[in-house]
VOBA-1610 file (N, C-alpha, C; in pm, whole numbers, padded with zeros to 5 digits, always signed):
BEGIN
Met-04109+03692-00158Met-03981+03692-00085Met-03963+03561-00007Val-04068+03518+00060Val-04062+03393+00134Val-04038+03276+00041Ala-04107+03277-00073Ala-04092+03170-00170Ala-03950+03166-00224Phe-03889+03282-00243Phe-03752+03289-00294Phe-03654+03229-00194Leu-03670+03261-00068Leu-03581+03208+00035Leu-03594+03057+00044Tyr-03715+03008+00035Tyr-03738+02864+00042Tyr-03671+02794-00075Ser-03677+02858-00192Ser-03615+02800-00311Ser-03465+02792-00293Cys-03407+02898-00241Cys-03262+02898-00216Cys-03226+02790-00116Asp-03309+02776-00013Asp-03284+02675+00090Asp-03278+02536+00028Lys-03374+02506-00057Lys-03379+02374-00120Lys-03257+02349-00207Ser-03203+02454-00269Ser-03089+02435-00357Ser-02958+02416-00280Leu-02954+02466-00156Leu-02832+02458-00077Leu-02821+02328+00002Tyr-02935+02269+00036Tyr-02934+02155+00127Tyr-02983+02028+00058Val-02937+01917+00111Val-02984+01787+00064Val-03014+01701+00186Thr-03118+01620+00179Thr-03155+01532+00290Thr-03095+01394+00268Tyr-03027+01344+00370Tyr-02968+01210+00363Tyr-03051+01114+00448Asn-03087+01003+00389Asn-03165+00902+00460Asn-03079+00804+00536Asn-02946+00814+00518Asn-02854+00717+00578Asn-02752+00786+00667Tyr-02733+00731+00786Tyr-02625+00778+00874Tyr-02489+00749+00810Val-02475+00630+00753Val-02350+00592+00687Val-02337+00670+00557Ser-02228+00743+00543Ser-02208+00822+00422Ser-02134+00744+00314Ala-02062+00638+00353Ala-01990+00558+00254Ala-01948+00425+00316Tyr-01940+00324+00231Tyr-01886+00194+00269Tyr-01758+00170+00190Val-01655+00118+00261Val-01529+00082+00196Val-01512-00070+00204Phe-01404-00120+00144Phe-01390-00264+00127Phe-01260-00316+00189Glu-01259-00448+00217Glu-01151-00508+00294Glu-01014-00497+00227Glu-01011-00481+00095Glu-00884-00473+00024Glu-00803-00349+00064Ser-00868-00252+00127Ser-00800-00126+00155Ser-00737-00119+00294Leu-00742-00227+00371Leu-00690-00224+00509Leu-00539-00203+00514Arg-00497-00129+00615Arg-00354-00118+00644Arg-00335-00100+00794Ile-00211-00117+00839Ile-00178-00101+00981Ile-00082+00016+00997Ile-00104+00095+01101Ile-00016+00208+01133Ile+00033+00190+01275His+00163+00203+01295His+00226+00182+01425His+00267+00317+01483Tyr+00214+00351+01600Tyr+00254+00472+01671Tyr+00345+00431+01787Lys+00457+00502+01803Lys+00548+00472+01913Lys+00598+00603+01971Ser+00600+00613+02103Ser+00653+00731+02168Ser+00789+00698+02228Asp+00856+00800+02279Asp+00991+00781+02334Asp+00993+00690+02456Asp+00881+00677+02525Asp+00878+00592+02644Asp+00839+00448+02610Met+00852+00412+02482Met+00826+00276+02434Met+00679+00239+02444Thr+00593+00341+02440Thr+00449+00315+02434Thr+00412+00282+02290His+00342+00172+02271His+00307+00128+02136His+00155+00122+02121Val+00107+00176+02010Val-00034+00164+01974Val-00039+00140+01823Phe-00124+00046+01783Phe-00142+00016+01641Phe-00284+00053+01600Arg-00295+00107+01479Arg-00426+00140+01425Arg-00449+00062+01296Ile-00568+00006+01282Ile-00605-00061+01158Ile-00716+00019+01092Ala-00695+00057+00965Ala-00792+00142+00898Ala-00781+00125+00747Ser-00880+00180+00678Ser-00874+00187+00533Ser-00768+00290+00495His-00673+00251+00411His-00561+00340+00382His-00599+00451+00285Asp-00700+00431+00204Asp-00740+00534+00108Asp-00888+00516+00074Pro-00978+00562+00161Pro-01120+00540+00138Pro-01169+00590+00003Lys-01108+00696-00050Lys-01156+00753-00175Lys-01127+00663-00294Ala-01036+00568-00277Ala-00996+00484-00390Ala-01105+00384-00429Asn-01179+00336-00332Asn-01279+00233-00361Asn-01388+00239-00255Phe-01499+00305-00287Phe-01609+00316-00191Phe-01741+00329-00265Ile-01848+00304-00192Ile-01982+00328-00244Ile-02054+00421-00150Ser-02145+00502-00204Ser-02213+00604-00124Ser-02351+00630-00184Pro-02429+00720-00120Pro-02560+00754-00178Pro-02548+00814-00318His-02428+00862-00352His-02406+00922-00485His-02369+00818-00590Ser-02349+00693-00549Ser-02310+00589-00644Ser-02425+00563-00742Thr-02390+00498-00852Thr-02490+00465-00953Thr-02483+00316-00986Gly-02583+00266-01059Gly-02581+00128-01107Gly-02576+00027-00995Glu-02491-00074-01011Glu-02480-00183-00913Glu-02427-00134-00779Asp-02339-00034-00782Asp-02287+00021-00656Asp-02398+00086-00576Lys-02488+00154-00644Lys-02602+00216-00576Lys-02691+00109-00514Lys-02716+00000-00587Lys-02798-00109-00534Lys-02732-00172-00412Leu-02600-00189-00416Leu-02530-00247-00302Leu-02538-00155-00181Phe-02521-00025-00202Phe-02532+00069-00091Phe-02671+00061-00027Glu-02774+00057-00109Glu-02911+00049-00057Glu-02935-00082+00017Ala-02879-00192-00034Ala-02895-00322+00032Ala-02826-00322+00169Leu-02707-00261+00176Leu-02635-00254+00304Leu-02709-00164+00403Ser-02770-00058+00353Ser-02847+00032+00439Ser-02964-00042+00502Ile-03030-00124+00423Ile-03142-00203+00475Ile-03091-00306+00576Lys-02982-00373+00542Lys-02925-00474+00631Lys-02888-00414+00767Asn-02833-00293+00766Asn-02789-00229+00889Asn-02897-00140+00952Lys-03020-00149+00895Lys-03136-00076+00947Lys-03111+00075+00950Asp-03039+00121+00849Asp-02998+00261+00839Asp-03069+00326+00720Thr-03199+00349+00735Thr-03275+00400+00621Thr-03359+00523+00651Ser-03356+00570+00775Ser-03444+00683+00809Ser-03372+00791+00888Tyr-03250+00820+00850Tyr-03169+00921+00918Tyr-03232+01060+00902Asn-03265+01094+00778Asn-03339+01217+00747Asn-03276+01342+00808Arg-03148+01363+00779Arg-03079+01484+00824Arg-03042+01569+00703Lys-03052+01701+00718Lys-03016+01791+00610Lys-02871+01837+00624Phe-02801+01840+00512Phe-02664+01888+00509Phe-02648+01983+00391Ile-02554+02077+00403Ile-02520+02157+00287Ile-02464+02063+00182Lys-02506+02077+00059Lys-02478+01979-00045Lys-02330+01943-00054Asn-02242+02041-00049Asn-02100+02012-00068Asn-02037+01938+00048Asp-02101+01940+00166Asp-02041+01882+00286Asp-02020+01731+00275Leu-02112+01660+00209Leu-02101+01515+00202Leu-02078+01464+00060Asp-02057+01556-00035Asp-02026+01513-00171Asp-01891+01443-00177Asp-01801+01483-00088Asp-01667+01426-00083Asp-01657+01339+00043Ile-01610+01217+00027Ile-01602+01124+00140Ile-01515+01177+00254Asn-01418+01265+00221Asn-01330+01319+00324Asn-01403+01413+00419His-01524+01453+00386His-01598+01547+00470His-01685+01478+00573Ser-01676+01347+00582Ser-01761+01275+00676Ser-01683+01171+00752Asn-01720+01152+00880Asn-01659+01047+00961Asn-01739+00917+00957Asn-01856+00920+00895Asn-01945+00804+00898Asn-01913+00706+00785Val-01788+00658+00785Val-01740+00565+00683Val-01710+00432+00750Phe-01768+00324+00696Phe-01755+00192+00757Phe-01726+00087+00650Phe-01683-00029+00696Phe-01657-00138+00603Phe-01787-00205+00563Ala-01797-00237+00434Ala-01919-00297+00380Ala-01945-00434+00441Glu-01840-00511+00457Glu-01854-00644+00514Glu-01838-00638+00666Arg-01928-00704+00736Arg-01920-00708+00883Arg-01795-00785+00926Ile-01728-00735+01027Ile-01608-00800+01080Ile-01650-00903+01185Thr-01606-01025+01167Thr-01648-01132+01259Thr-01537-01174+01355Asp-01412-01138+01325Asp-01303-01179+01415Asp-01177-01099+01384Ile-01099-01074+01487Ile-00965-01017+01473Ile-00873-01098+01563Ser-00764-01149+01507Ser-00671-01229+01587Ser-00529-01182+01563Ile-00447-01196+01667Ile-00306-01155+01659Ile-00217-01273+01696Thr-00116-01298+01613Thr-00015-01401+01640Thr+00122-01340+01609Ser+00228-01419+01630Ser+00363-01371+01599Ser+00441-01480+01527Asp+00543-01438+01450Asp+00619-01534+01370Asp+00724-01609+01452Thr+00764-01549+01565Thr+00856-01615+01658Thr+00798-01604+01799Asp+00862-01667+01896Asp+00808-01664+02033Asp+00793-01521+02083Trp+00674-01489+02134Trp+00653-01358+02196Trp+00731-01355+02328Asn+00714-01463+02403Asn+00792-01490+02523Asn+00776-01639+02554Ser+00823-01685+02668Ser+00818-01828+02699Ser+00676-01880+02714Asp+00581-01792+02746Asp+00442-01834+02763Asp+00362-01831+02632Tyr+00410-01759+02535Tyr+00337-01744+02409Tyr+00431-01773+02291Pro+00439-01899+02252Pro+00528-01939+02143Pro+00477-01888+02007Ala+00561-01900+01908Ala+00526-01858+01773Ala+00395-01923+01729Gly+00306-01843+01672Gly+00180-01896+01621Gly+00067-01899+01723Ala+00098-01882+01851Ala-00007-01883+01954Ala-00087-01753+01950Ser-00213-01759+01988Ser-00294-01639+01992Ser-00240-01541+02096Leu-00228-01416+02055Leu-00183-01311+02146Leu-00297-01218+02187Asn-00418-01259+02159Asn-00533-01172+02186Asn-00546-01135+02334Asp-00496-01223+02423Asp-00501-01193+02567Asp-00404-01081+02604Leu-00310-01049+02516Leu-00205-00953+02548Leu-00227-00816+02486Phe-00341-00798+02421Phe-00366-00670+02354Phe-00498-00609+02400Leu-00494-00480+02430Leu-00616-00404+02454Leu-00669-00355+02320Tyr-00800-00344+02313Tyr-00864-00302+02188Tyr-00960-00188+02215Leu-00957-00086+02130Leu-01048+00028+02141Leu-01113+00054+02006Ser-01244+00066+02006Ser-01316+00101+01885Ser-01450+00161+01927Cys-01546+00160+01835Cys-01678+00211+01867Cys-01776+00157+01763Ser-01904+00177+01788Ser-02006+00132+01694Ser-02127+00225+01703Pro-02187+00258+01588Pro-02309+00339+01589Pro-02436+00255+01591Asp-02424+00123+01606Asp-02541+00035+01600Asp-02652+00078+01695Ala-02617+00101+01821Ala-02719+00136+01921Ala-02786+00269+01887Tyr-02707+00364+01839Tyr-02760+00495+01800Tyr-02861+00481+01686Ile-02827+00401+01586Ile-02917+00380+01472Ile-03045+00309+01516Leu-03029+00203+01595Leu-03146+00125+01637Leu-03236+00202+01735Asn-03180+00306+01798Asn-03257+00389+01891Asn-03320+00509+01819Gly-03339+00497+01691Gly-03401+00606+01615Gly-03308+00723+01595Tyr-03178+00695+01586Tyr-03076+00798+01568Tyr-03073+00895+01686Lys-03078+00835+01805Lys-03067+00912+01928Lys-02956+00852+02014Lys-02888+00938+02089Lys-02776+00896+02173Lys-02820+00794+02276Val-02734+00694+02298Val-02763+00589+02396Val-02650+00586+02500Ile-02686+00594+02627Ile-02588+00582+02735Ile-02638+00476+02833Thr-02553+00380+02861Thr-02589+00274+02955Thr-02501+00284+03079Glu-02531+00203+03180Glu-02452+00204+03303Glu-02308+00161+03277Ser-02288+00081+03173Ser-02153+00032+03143Ser-02082+00119+03040Tyr-02137+00239+03014Tyr-02077+00328+02914Tyr-01932+00359+02951Ile-01842+00347+02855Ile-01698+00360+02881Ile-01658+00507+02875Thr-01593+00554+02979Thr-01546+00692+02984Thr-01395+00697+02958Thr-01348+00814+02922Thr-01206+00830+02892Thr-01119+00793+03010Glu-01161+00831+03130Glu-01080+00810+03249Glu-01069+00662+03287Ser-01159+00579+03234Ser-01164+00439+03277Ser-01078+00346+03192Ile-01009+00399+03090Ile-00933+00312+03002Ile-00783+00339+03012Asp-00705+00254+02949Asp-00559+00266+02948Asp-00518+00405+02898Val-00421+00464+02965Val-00382+00602+02935Val-00335+00618+02791Arg-00280+00513+02732Arg-00233+00522+02593Arg-00347+00544+02494Leu-00468+00506+02534Leu-00581+00511+02443Leu-00681+00622+02477Gln-00652+00697+02583Gln-00748+00798+02627Gln-00769+00909+02524Asp-00662+00959+02465Asp-00675+01065+02365Asp-00750+01015+02242Leu-00731+00887+02210Leu-00798+00831+02094Leu-00948+00818+02118Leu-00987+00783+02240Leu-01130+00778+02273Leu-01190+00919+02270Ser-01115+01016+02320Ser-01163+01155+02316Ser-01183+01200+02171Trp-01087+01163+02085Trp-01097+01197+01943Trp-01219+01129+01881Thr-01240+01003+01915Thr-01353+00929+01861Thr-01485+00994+01901Asn-01499+01027+02028Asn-01623+01089+02076Asn-01647+01224+02010Ala-01540+01301+01994Ala-01552+01434+01933Ala-01592+01424+01786Asn-01534+01329+01714Asn-01558+01320+01570Asn-01686+01245+01536Ser-01738+01168+01630Ser-01864+01099+01603Ser-01984+01179+01653Gly-01956+01288+01724Gly-02066+01367+01777Gly-02153+01289+01874Asp-02089+01196+01946Asp-02161+01112+02043Asp-02267+01023+01978Thr-02246+00988+01851Thr-02338+00896+01785Thr-02290+00751+01795Thr-02172+00730+01851Thr-02119+00594+01863Thr-02105+00554+02009Thr-02107+00424+02033Thr-02085+00368+02165Thr-01944+00310+02170Pro-01861+00349+02269Pro-01725+00296+02275Pro-01722+00145+02297Ile-01622+00082+02239Ile-01595-00061+02259Ile-01453-00070+02311Tyr-01434-00132+02426Tyr-01300-00136+02487Tyr-01285-00261+02572Gly-01165-00319+02567Gly-01135-00433+02652Gly-01020-00514+02597Val-00991-00624+02664Val-00891-00718+02613Val-00946-00777+02484Leu-00861-00786+02382Leu-00906-00828+02250Leu-00979-00962+02253Ser-00932-01055+02335Ser-00994-01187+02341Ser-01136-01183+02398Asp-01173-01073+02464Asp-01306-01061+02522Asp-01406-00989+02431Ile-01359-00934+02320Ile-01446-00858+02232Ile-01531-00953+02148Glu-01662-00933+02151Glu-01754-01017+02074Glu-01790-00945+01944Phe-01708-00966+01843Phe-01724-00891+01718Phe-01856-00921+01648Glu-01908-01041+01670Glu-02032-01078+01602Glu-02152-00995+01649Lys-02135-00919+01757Lys-02243-00836+01808Lys-02262-00707+01727Tyr-02163-00672+01644Tyr-02165-00541+01580Tyr-02183-00552+01428Asn-02277-00477+01376Asn-02293-00466+01231Asn-02192-00367+01174Leu-02185-00251+01238Leu-02094-00146+01195Leu-01990-00125+01305Leu-01865-00118+01265Leu-01756-00111+01362Leu-01660+00000+01325Gly-01627+00085+01425Gly-01525+00186+01405Gly-01581+00322+01366Ile-01494+00403+01305Ile-01529+00538+01262Ile-01426+00582+01158Ser-01470+00657+01059Ser-01380+00711+00955Ser-01298+00603+00885Gly-01356+00484+00870Gly-01281+00376+00806Gly-01178+00312+00898Ile-01179+00350+01026Ile-01086+00293+01125Ile-01157+00179+01198Ile-01100+00059+01192Ile-01158-00055+01262Ile-01130-00048+01411Gly-01012+00003+01448Gly-00983+00014+01590Gly-00834+00032+01617Trp-00805+00049+01746Trp-00668+00066+01793Trp-00631-00049+01886Phe-00505-00090+01883Phe-00456-00203+01961Phe-00333-00158+02040Ala-00325-00200+02166Ala-00210-00166+02250Ala-00167-00289+02329Pro-00040-00331+02317Pro+00005-00450+02390Pro+00017-00424+02539Thr-00021-00521+02620Thr-00005-00510+02764Thr+00127-00573+02809Val+00185-00657+02723Val+00314-00721+02748Val+00396-00712+02620Leu+00516-00656+02630Leu+00601-00647+02512Leu+00673-00780+02488Pro+00706-00810+02363Pro+00778-00936+02335Pro+00922-00928+02385Asp+00982-01045+02407Asp+01122-01047+02451Asp+01212-00983+02347Asn+01175-00997+02222Asn+01253-00940+02111Asn+01161-00845+02034Leu+01192-00716+02034Leu+01106-00618+01968Leu+01102-00635+01816Asn+01195-00714+01762Asn+01193-00742+01619Asn+01090-00850+01582Thr+01032-00912+01684Thr+00930-01013+01658Thr+00819-00954+01573Lys+00785-01024+01466Lys+00682-00974+01376Lys+00546-01026+01419Met+00453-00933+01440Met+00318-00971+01476Met+00231-00971+01351Lys+00132-01059+01350Lys+00041-01071+01236Lys-00101-01053+01286Ile-00170-00956+01231Ile-00309-00930+01266Ile-00397-00978+01151Thr-00487-01070+01181Thr-00577-01125+01080Thr-00719-01078+01107Val-00775-01005+01011Val-00912-00955+01021Val-01000-01043+00932Thr-01101-01104+00991Thr-01192-01191+00917Thr-01325-01122+00897Phe-01376-01130+00774Phe-01502-01065+00739Phe-01613-01168+00721Glu-01736-01120+00723Glu-01852-01208+00716Glu-01855-01290+00588Asn-01799-01237+00480Asn-01799-01309+00353Asn-01690-01416+00345Gly-01616-01435+00455Gly-01512-01537+00459Gly-01375-01486+00420Lys-01367-01366+00364Lys-01238-01311+00326Lys-01160-01266+00450Thr-01029-01267+00438Thr-00943-01221+00547Thr-00842-01119+00494Ser-00805-01029+00580Ser-00696-00936+00552Ser-00589-00960+00657Val-00466-00984+00611Val-00356-01013+00703Val-00257-00895+00700Leu-00231-00837+00815Leu-00144-00722+00827Leu-00028-00757+00919Glu+00092-00712+00886Glu+00211-00745+00966Glu+00286-00621+01008Asp+00343-00627+01127Asp+00426-00518+01179Asp+00507-00573+01296Ser+00598-00491+01346Ser+00676-00529+01464Ser+00682-00412+01559Leu+00739-00434+01676Leu+00754-00325+01775Leu+00895-00268+01772Thr+00963-00285+01661Thr+01099-00236+01647Thr+01103-00086+01673Pro+01196-00040+01757Pro+01206+00103+01786Pro+01232+00185+01660
//
């Protein structure tokens, strides 16, 4: 009887050696603009369809080799957690989805003058708040939660982003460390893995442009030198 139960257990569960369940690629980036009636604006940058192009522990051939190489690079090789087999067979069942290429920079500019102090083409990074997270510390700490004195709490950030931080913490199961601040102060080179569920982060302007039709351009630069350029405006 004991042997039978053990056999059933083995058939139902699978052990994953990697915290990251899938890697997606820069070609899938898109921007989503959220606006409320009080003219609150928040932008999200994320993979628009992770299932379209990803690699995972289930990949084969060269994709499997790339997944293993990225796992070694990100020091993510000894997670050793058991899951019911069907739970992680589909990428939609996991929040641990990240971009394969490390993000080295994010910059924001506009096609026309933002205002008299920020002409067309000037960096607008000083005018945007940025919210994201990273599991790097959790992974490097032996897959254990890390809390520091500077740990960011929901109450300490801009009200427009508080619900998003709560969502991030809930969906990561406290395996990620929040990243928050003025975009120009974020040191992207410090992070191997950035975001959650294929989401690179959220952006909120601290100063609106004189003309809401002004088109902003967000350029995401990856370690391999490739860039993804996304455009949107604050048009009501």
